[in-house]
Steps between C-alpha positions, in 0.01 A plus 500: 500500500427160652524472879511160669222515757426291805382149574207603722517277804638743760510873566742723311841521665788744455680266260195512272466876548854565375411368154177698475645828631800482267285417197266784599791745509602384153145553370482849650835601350418365153166680500672821613721461193186495284481128427172311481557215747267201518551281805392139544537377860389141532346299783621138518184359654551147369806365678584194707629713791161669518319167483718354777431803721125475440504126575686561827248763612192306389393768253442475126790622289269735309376661823856551625611642165207741478538635852878536483486664157266759650738559791796531265326762288417693815861483624652628177235771473598613850861508381402738222574251222316606186223274371626279214346514156439124511485261794479151345415219740628154420163325542362713214780394262492120516399476132790729408746273683352198319538678165860594582579143605339346192695736275829408668421128453428557130829689467680205660602720792307305764412138575214315668549249783200330665266799490765766568690713249861615540733757346864381473724708723862427405522790253323732745756419769787552258367839395463597867868417554437258787661172589277195492524456877404863567215485250359182654510659845320810375242287318412329827484834685336702224242287329542262210190312608457256790706187555359177361429628148656276234730748330799387293743727683481680838575822311182477292218734608133407511277683254198294604468265798254214536272539801394234747282499810389846613753688287347769274429353158389615156443287193777503241613290201724309746237436765393693811774723635621847589754743354865532593607826665739620229248420226234702683710817492608444139138458390370797700777727374450400137122539515505841670812666354584314180814324376756727663536697822702817544553458875443194719500549877520252784709391794866408461422151628278437196780525243532121486304292445190715469608787275736280301231245412226759454715674239603170341136390461402828334803516273459136392133530411525830309858509376534856633812568704559648748169455676591789733731778382587604856462352848456670835546240774479665840759384752391249761398617846635329813383522859676368810789387283303287252308563180143598584291189435212306647727198550731694733217662695650848468231675296420866565161590356424824321171557684680475836767754404239739357315489831804673652653700213397691189502339159747765384746398770478130413542578130807711574649228723465258207625736230801660669753276320566363151218275390713185466651521850393246761440647844402431860166630624502679834206710612743771607556560128133591462516737797805672351325516163202668667727785608667521160168521318416806709838657420448448127149644516634806682776528239235506227371827644837671442582692184748238379739548208451514125686175436361303794221323313733408215752349743234294679353385168844400370558292813171311468556448127835342592350158580278645776781643712272588789770583761647771277156639413407513869823682585428760231141542622605552860795729427356706215129491575242682290399339172753220547340396828148525354603280209660235722197499731274433201710233330574311821141528620584682822182704529231415754281207395136512602382158376210353699583176677258251350621218725299655783212309342684168527580278796845547651777303320 
């Protein structure tokens, strides 16, 4: 399993948490079924958004990335998210991105323009089933590389971008530069998990361009298709009527919610729906989930029924049908409730808050 991680320039918010809690539930279920699950959850610590944030605050981008990565790991530990097998960080995989880019050039699947390298995007857009206008809008919103790069077509994605001024830079065959976002994930996934992934997780808003180009890069360089055999893209989270995002100023941070509620309650508030559904965050949902967690734990102390566990398991095996599994746990109790508590991570979490050692965010 490959899980798209964070760009570490701000604290973890509920929109981020939805991806990590859903992927964690999938891991727990697959391991319950007896499968050996290896998880790679990346950190995109080389990114222009991070650099812009560091520049605005007067800090170095590496210092910001290091501190916020630490805070992120603390937040997800508090949420009870299991530690991944691998946690590749983009700055450690620059040579892998260069190797991927060079291979795509040699295969005539990429082209060089004035120190930058691009991957043609027309076929990627067609496979995604998008109109050109919609794809161009999403490229601007979702990262095809900054404006001003001399690409042949606005739909082409940057594999490698020339660097100027104080932008991060590494030497490459095309001059000093930095990796493109989609190429980073493709390289990190290939290096840690190999040429194919069973399950790829991320947010619904990453489907295009990020996931589409990441998969296209990997498939083009290795000739193995599909890159991911299944996708779990958690529905987007809104707050105050708009998608939760830094640009709209409506972020709700995990560490703030966990100061008032249990991790189990926040997990349940996230999971009490189908994984692809978008939803509106309201803290009342977490308060209601707090009460429901207690009801399910009390139900687990009942005798239950012989078929309860099987019914709950069947629900979760049906594309992670959490609402049905929760209903069975609460109504039947016993082994069914114990099973649901385990798979959904609804036990008490006693992780130590490491951020007590850091200055306040």
